[in-house]
C-alpha positions in Angstrom: -51.3 105.5 -6.4 -51.9 109.0 -7.6 -53.8 111.5 -5.5 -57.0 113.0 -6.9 -59.1 116.0 -5.9 -62.7 115.4 -4.8 -65.5 117.6 -3.6 -64.0 121.0 -4.6 -65.7 124.1 -3.4 -64.9 127.7 -4.1 -65.7 131.0 -2.2 -65.3 134.6 -3.2 -64.0 136.9 -0.5 -64.1 140.7 -0.7 -62.1 142.6 2.0 -63.4 146.1 2.6 -61.9 148.8 4.7 -64.3 149.6 7.6 -62.3 151.9 9.8 -58.9 152.7 11.3 -57.2 151.2 14.3 -55.9 153.4 17.2 -52.4 153.3 15.6 -53.8 154.6 12.3 -53.7 151.2 10.4 -56.6 150.3 8.2 -59.2 147.8 9.6 -60.8 145.4 7.3 -64.0 143.3 7.2 -64.7 140.4 4.9 -67.7 139.8 2.7 -67.8 136.0 1.8 -69.8 134.4 -1.0 -69.9 130.6 -0.9 -71.1 128.1 -3.5 -69.1 129.6 -6.4 -68.6 127.3 -9.3 -65.0 125.9 -9.0 -64.7 126.2 -12.8 -65.0 130.0 -12.7 -61.9 131.7 -14.0 -59.8 134.0 -11.8 -60.6 136.9 -14.2 -64.3 136.3 -13.7 -64.0 136.2 -9.9 -61.9 139.4 -9.9 -64.5 141.2 -12.0 -67.4 139.9 -9.8 -65.5 140.9 -6.6 -64.7 144.4 -8.0 -68.4 144.8 -9.0 -69.6 143.7 -5.6 -67.1 146.0 -4.0 -68.4 149.0 -6.0 -71.8 148.4 -4.3 -70.3 148.7 -0.8 -70.0 152.0 1.1 -66.5 151.0 2.1 -63.4 150.9 -0.1 -62.3 147.5 -1.4 -58.9 146.4 0.0 -58.6 143.0 -1.7 -60.5 140.4 -3.7 -59.7 136.8 -2.8 -60.5 133.3 -4.1 -60.6 130.4 -1.7 -60.6 126.8 -3.0 -61.1 123.8 -0.7 -61.0 120.2 -1.8 -60.7 116.7 -0.4 -57.7 114.6 -1.5 -58.1 110.9 -2.0 -56.5 108.0 -3.9 -57.6 106.5 -7.2 
């Protein structure tokens, strides 16, 4: 039997730099946005994450997409 994906959900995560550690490394915080349409393109999510990041007072370190789904059999 072939495996199929079910109940897929997508989140958009924007990592912003919110300080510096004692050793001088950048510290990051995450801003997560759930209930994103799984059909959204990577380009659209990058554009949205970049736009959201521009509204933050901290510099954007990374824009990430997180997809989660359940696997089952036909």
